[in-house]
N, C-alpha and C positions, 0 to 999 in steps of 0.2 A: 472302840472305833476308831479314834486318833493314836491310841498304843500300838492297836495293830498296823495303821497305816506309818506310825513311828517305825517298828520293827522292821516292815517290810523294805522301806525306803531305806533304814541304813544298810538292811543285809545285802540288797540289790546293788547299793553305792559301793557297797566293800567288795563285793564278787566284781565287779566292773572296775574297780581300783587293781584289783588283785590281777584281774586279767591284763590290763594294762602292763603293770609292774611285770608280769610273768612274761609277757611279751616281749618286753624291753630288755629283762636281764637274757633272756632266751638268745636274743639279737644279738646282743652283745657277745653272748658266749660263744656261740656258732658263729659269727665273724670273727672271732678271735682263732677258732678252732681251726676251721676252712684256711685261714691266713698262714697258721702255722702247718698245716699239711701240705698248703702251697710252696712255702717255703722249704720245710723237708724234702718232698719231692724234685723242687728244682736243686737241691743240692746234692740230691741222689744220681740226677739226670745230668749234670756237668758232665760236658765232653773233655775226656783226658787221654792223650798219648803217653804210654809208660814206656820209656827208654832203658835200656842196658847198655852201658857203656865200657868198651874194653873186653879180654876174652873171654874167660868161661867164670860162670857165674857160681855162686857158692852160698850156703846158708849157715850161719852157724860155726863158720870156719870148714865147715865138712862139705865136702864133694858132694855135690846134688843136683837135681834142676831146677832148682828155685831158688831164688835172692829175698833179701829184706833190704828195702830202700825207705828211709825216715825222711819226711819231710812235714810240714805243717802249710796248709794254703789258706792265708788270711779271709775271713768272709765264707768258709764253706763250711764251718761249726767242727766238731770234732769227729772225725771219721778215718776208716783206713781201707784200703783197696788189696784185692786179692786177686791175681790172673790164676783161672783155673783150666785144666785141660778138660776136654770131654767127657772125662770120667769124674770131675770135680775135684781130680786133686790138685793143691797149688800147687803154682809154679813159682808165682811171685808174691811177695808182700810190700804192700807200700803202707808202713804205718809209723806214727809217732809214738805209740802207746807202747808201754810197759806190759806188756801181753807174753804168755807164753805160747811156745810152738804148738803145744798140745789146744789152748785156747782155740788158736786161730785154725785147726784143723778141725775143731769142735763146731765151730762157725762155718766154716765153709761145707762141712757133711750136712748140717741143718739147711743152710742155704740151697745146695745142689739137690738136697732131698723136697725143699717146697720152691722151688724157682717159680712162682709166682710173684713171691715177693711175699714181704712180712716183718714179722720184728722176732728177735732173740734175745735173751738175757745172756751175758756175759759178764762175768767176774762182779754180779749185782745189778749190773746197769742194762737197760735196754737199748737195743739197735735196730732200727729199721735198716734194711737191705734192698736192693734190688740185684737181679742177676741178668747180664744182657752179653751179647756175643761181643768181640772183641780182638783186637790184631795187635800182637806186640809187634815192636819195630826194634834191630837193633842196630846200634849204630860202631863200627869197628874203625871209625876215624876216618877211613878213605872214602864210602860212602853208606847210604842209608841204604838197606836193604827189610825189605819185609819178610817175615818167617812164611814162608810158603810152603805149608807142609798138609798133609791128608788130616792131621788131628786139627780138630776146632780149639779153639780158646775162647772164656768167658772171663769177663770182668764182673767183680762183686765187688760190691761198693755198700758200706757199714756206716751209717751214719747214727751218733749218739742222740737218742731223743727223750733221755730219762727227765733231763730238767724242764724241756718243753712241755712234758706230762705233767711233771710236777707243778708248774706254773699254772696249766690249764686247772688242775686240782684246786689249786690256791686260788683261782678265780672263781672255780665254781663254789668255794666254801663262802668265800668274800659277798659274792652275788647273794647267796643264800642268808647269811648272817644281814647284810644290808638288806634285802627284802623283806626279810620278819622285820627288822627295826622298822622299815618305812610304811611296812602294812600294820604295825602296831600304832605308830605315828599317825597314819593315815585315819585309821578306825578312830581313834580319839578326835581326831578333827573333825570326823564324819559324824561323829556324835554329836561335838557341839556345835556344828552349824545347821543338823537336823533340827536339833533343839529349838535352836534360834527362828530356824526357818519355820518349824510348825507352830511356835508360839502364837503367832496371830490368828492362825487358825483354830488352836486350841481355844483362845480366849473369845473367836467368834461363833465357835461350835458350843462352848459354856454360854455364851450371851444369848445365842439361839435358844436353846434349853430352857434359859430362866425367862426368856422373852415366851415362848409357849406357856410357862407354867403360869407366869404373870397374867398374860393374857386368858388362860383358862378361868384364872382365878376373878378377875377382873368382870368376866362374862358370868360366870358363876354366881355373883352375887345378885344382878338385875334378875336373871332366869328364877333365882330361890324366891326373889319378891314376887314375882309375876305368878310362879306355881302356887305360892302360899294363898295368896289373894283369891284366883282364880277356884282354890280349894273352898276357900270361905263362900265364893260366891254359890258351888257348887252347894253347899248346904243350909244356904239360903234362898231357894228356890221361890215359896211364896211372897218373897218381899220384892217391894218394886225396883225399879230402878234406880228413883231418886233417893231412895233408903239405901243403896249399895253405891251412891256416888264416891264413899270413901275409899272402898276397896278399888274402884272402877280409876280413879285417881292414882292409887298406888300401883296398879298394872302400868297404866300411862307413864307415870314418872320411871320405873322399871323398862320401860321400851326407851323411852327417851334417853337414857342411862346406855344401853344396850346400843341405841344406833348412834349415839355421841362416840362410844367408843369403837364401833366398828367404822366409823368414819375416817376416824383418827389411824386406825389400823390400815385403812387404804390407803390414807396417804403418805403412812410410813413405805407402803410398799411401793408407790408411786416414785417417792425419794430416793428410795433405795436403788432403783432400777437405774442401769446406764444407757437403757433403750428409750427412755422419755423422750420425746422431741420436744425441746425448748423450743417457743417463739419469740424469737428477739425482733425487737421493735425499738424506736426511740420512745423512752419513758419520761413523764416528768415525775421523778420521785415524791416532791412534796405535794404534789396533787396526790397520787396514791397514798401517802403518809396522813393527808388530812383527810380523804374516804374513809379511809380504816380508824382513825380518830372519832370520826362521825359515828359509826357503828356501836363504839361504847359511850360515848358522851353522856347520855343518860345514865349510865352505872356509875360514873364519876361523880356527877351532879347527885345520886341518888345517895352517896356517901359524904356529901360537902367535902372533895377533891380540890385541892385547889390546883389547876393545871398552867403551866407554864411552857409555851412553845417557843422555840426558836428557830423559825425553819427556812432557811434559805431556798432559793429556787436552784433545784441542781436537774438536768436533764441527763440522760445515759441510755445506750444501748443494751438492753437486758430484756428479761421475762416478767410482763406486767403480773401476771397471774400468781407466779412465786413470789414477788415482791409484796402482794397483797395478803397472799397467807401468813409470810413472815411477820409481817407487820401487826397482821390480826392477833397470831399467837402471842407477842410482846403486850398490845393493848390490852388482851384478855388478860395476862397474867396481872398488869397492872392494875386494873379494874377489881380484879378477885384478891390482890395480897396487899393492895394499900391500905394502910389503916383509915379508919373514918375521921374525916378531918386533916387528912394528912396531907401530903402535895406529890404531883407527878411532873417529872421535866420531861419535855420532848425534845429534841434537839438534833436537826438535820443541816450537814455543813460539808465544804468540800477541804482540800487543802493538796493542791496538784492535782495528781491524777488518781487521789484518794477520797471516796465519799465516807463519811460518819454518822451513824444513826447512833443518837444515846436514849435509852430508857431508864429512868430514873425515879425511884419511888421511895417514900418513907415505908415504915411496915415492921415488921418482925425482924426482917432480915434472916440471913443462911448462915449458918454456922461454918466457920474455915474447915471442918472436918469432910463437911458435906459437899462444900464446893468443887471438887473433882468428880462429883459423882451425878451432880444434878442434869447433865447431860445424858444421864445413861436410861434406856426405855423403864418406863413402870416405877423410875425412882422417884419417891416422896420421902420428905422428912417427916419425923413422928408428929412434929407440930401441924404440918400440913395434912398427913392422913388425919389426926382430931378434928381439925377445924372446916377443912372443905371435902364433903363429901362427893363435891362434881370433880374433883383433880384425879385425872390417870397416870398424871408424870411422864406425857408422852410428849406433850408442847414443845419444852426444850430441845428432845431429842430429834424433832422435825425440824426444827429451826436450824441446829445445827448440820443438819443436813442439805437444807435448802441453800445456806449461806457457802458450803461446800461445795453445791454444785454452780454457785455463782464466782468462786474464787476466791472467796473472802474466810473473815475469820471472825468469832466472838470472843469476846474479853470480861469478864465479870469479876465485879467488888463488891464485898458486903461486909458491913456492920451489924452486928446483932442487936434487935430492938432500936437500929436507927434506921438504916437506909440501904438499897441495892441498887447496884447500876449495871446494867447490861450496854457494852459497846459493839456496836457491828462496824466492820471495816471493810468495805467492799473497793479494789483495786484494780484497774484495767491491768495493771502488770502482773498480777497473778490470776487473771481469768482464762480461763481454758476455751479454747474456741470462740473466744470473742463473745463470751455470753455477758460479760458485763463490759463497759467502756462509757466513760465519762465523756460527755460531749460540752458542757458548759455548767 
């Protein structure tokens, strides 16, 4: 499921990036193309008046009806003009190019045939042209007079667009190469960040699967006890209830175990949900802590555990019910895991806006490699599994969720076969929505 989601996310993100890049590069190319097209049309449509000075015009030193005028206009590009009559025959050529008469005539013939405009190839280069009506004026020195004849004249302008088309082709190739390179780069970046983004989801999914498997296993044990003892009762129908108390006690024990596990699971569900409404009020932490200790005092006395209490008076705005649950978890663990004739230190104090609660007990301790895992659900060390049948491995996970809701943190340090110390730090600076605030 996670792998399918990862592939889908990578695919969709890659397609989205590809669309953006394609759109951006297409816009760049289209803008450049339109700009070049506009520039070319502007150059082609520049107004220009052709003048002939002095008597009879000649072409190639031969007496004829057309003349060649060589000039270059800065900023107008590489171009040449031809003045033709109504049959398309050149009358004048305005060009700075070394082209043969045959090539000019060929260009004029093609342009006259396709007067709507277009592109013609001359000497291996491409020329865009326009054909428009024109009037040629001749200046004989004394006055300027227009050629007023029945014959119409047309101006043909040819603009060299070879380099501009090459630049467009180069731009297209460059954009394609850059686009492919960027797509590969973005693809790798997308894979990297997708994996990073999905990793917490993957871990949560694995934890959920493990949680379901562990919960099923833990529920299976008391159910197996109940089922086995019920079977024994069915085979001993003639015996009295007093004679079968052993089996009934086993069933009751299995029910109690299942009940405790279900309650812990419900507690986890409540602490996990972000919709749980907390009840914030002024709470005396020392009173809640003393009250929680009183519930387990008998267990400490039964194991002859020396209890050292250093509890300061602290009042805070917080959720009293959550704090009670939190303290009960650590009291229960201390009464369970403190060795016989050992010691248990219970400390409550404040420093500035931070409240610290410490639970320190002697006992087997926790191995260093187990410390990062003790807050995982259903996690129990091998020693705990062997010695303590009533342990589910859920208490510390619940405690961590409660502390996180209150904007605090839990720290733990332990020495094997010596002692274990849990420190809860609750700070109003880190509290969310005023869930914890020290008053005194």
